[in-house]
N, C-alpha and C positions, 0 to 999 in steps of 0.2 A: 714669792717663784724666781728659780736656778737654772744660770743656763752651763752643762756642760762642755768644755770641750777640750776632744783627742784632735793635736797637729803631731805629725812623724811623715817625713821627707826620706833618699830614695835619687840612685846617678841615677843623671834622666836620656841609660839606657836601659832602666828600667819600666820606662812610663809605662808603656803597651802595653807595660803583662802585674804590672797595679794596675793602671786601671780597669786590665782586666779580668780582675780578680778583684775590688772591690766592688763591679755590677754582680761580679756572680756570687759574692758575700751577701746580695739581700734577700739571695731563696734565704737562707738558713737567719742569718742575724733578724730581720722585714719581724716575723712574728713574732720567737724570742725576746722584743725587745719589746715586741706590744704588747707584752700578757705582767709586762715588770706597775705593777702602780704607780700610778700623778706621774707620768707622761704622756707632756704635750703636742712633743712633734721632735722630726729626732733626726739630720742631715748627715748622708758624707755628697760630699763635692772631691774635687784633682784638683788642682792647674801645675797645667808645663809649663809654661815660663817662671816656679819654683820650684820642683821637683818637691810639688809636699801636697798633704792627704791635707781633709780632715772627714772628723764624724765628730758634730753638732748637734748634743738633745736638753730638749727643756722639758721641766717637772716643776712640777707644782710645791717640792716641800726638799729642802738636802738631802734628808733621809733613803730618798728613795733618792733622789739624783746620784745618791754613794751607792747604788745597790747593780748602779752595771758591775762596777769588775767582777763584781761576786758571779758573773749572769755567765755560766761555764759557757755558751756560746758568742759569747766576746774576747775571757782567755781564751779559749780555741783559737781566736775568729785573728787576732790579736796577736800569740803564736806564730801562722802563718805569712801572716807582713814580713813579720822581721825575719821572718826564716827567705821570704824573699825580696827583703835589700828596707823594708826600710825600719826608719833610725828615731823612735818615740821619742815623744817632749815629756814630759811627765803631766798631766794632764790634766787640767783642772775645772775647778768646779767655782762658776763669780752669782753671787747673788744683784737678781735683779733690780736696780736702778727708776727706770724709765724705759719703755719701748712701743713704738708704732705703731700703729696698724692700718693698716689703706680699707678705705668705707666701699 
């Protein structure tokens, strides 16, 4: 199993705009991401304290996790967030060593 983490930061005065854009992105990204093979979970979140946002996805295989950056909807969304002032850190894909699930 693999976890892909994408993190971006932005100016504090951009928080509400970025939060609104992140919420709106679900309409386009959710159906596109669901169609990718190997997807287990996907999360998008934003934090006002650090003025940052994350996109976390969980995949069955590394090759499937690595398909995310070539998905047209993801490419377009990333560019739109950059144009709105989000500075993206390099994406990291982690091999899962262990995990805990609720019972």
